[in-house]
C-alpha positions in Angstrom: -61.5 -12.9 16.1 -58.2 -12.3 14.1 -59.2 -8.8 13.9 -58.9 -8.2 17.6 -55.6 -9.8 18.0 -54.4 -6.0 18.8 -56.6 -4.1 21.0 -59.6 -2.4 19.2 -62.2 0.3 20.4 -66.1 -0.4 20.3 -66.0 2.1 17.3 -63.3 0.2 15.5 -65.2 -3.2 15.8 -68.4 -1.7 14.7 -66.9 -0.4 11.7 -65.1 -3.4 10.6 -68.4 -5.5 11.3 -70.3 -3.0 9.2 -72.7 -2.2 11.8 -74.1 1.4 11.9 -74.6 1.6 15.8 -71.8 0.7 18.3 -74.5 -0.3 20.8 -75.7 -3.1 18.3 -72.4 -4.2 18.0 -71.7 -4.6 21.5 -74.9 -6.5 22.3 -75.0 -9.0 19.4 -71.0 -9.5 18.9 -68.8 -8.3 21.8 -70.9 -9.2 24.8 -71.5 -12.8 23.6 -67.9 -13.3 23.0 -66.9 -11.7 26.2 -69.4 -14.0 28.0 -67.7 -17.1 26.3 -64.5 -15.7 27.2 -63.2 -15.4 23.7 -62.6 -11.5 24.0 -61.1 -9.8 27.0 -61.2 -6.2 28.2 -58.2 -4.0 28.4 -59.5 -2.2 31.6 -61.7 -4.8 33.0 -62.2 -2.9 36.4 -63.9 -0.2 34.3 -65.8 -2.0 31.7 -67.8 1.4 30.4 -64.5 3.4 30.2 -64.2 5.4 27.0 -60.6 4.1 26.7 -61.8 0.5 26.8 -60.5 -1.8 24.3 -61.1 -5.4 23.4 -58.6 -8.2 22.5 -58.9 -11.9 21.4 -58.0 -14.3 24.3 -55.3 -16.9 23.1 
């Protein structure tokens, strides 16, 4: 969670977690945190945008 105090891309999150695929990181880490409202999107109206970043909700 501390890693995402500054907005991070899908690729940055996957690399930090040491996961080989972005899809796996999204399904097993990011999506559950979004559902729990622990992470938020910088562009919520376009969740699949290539410019999407994720940050920790305070």
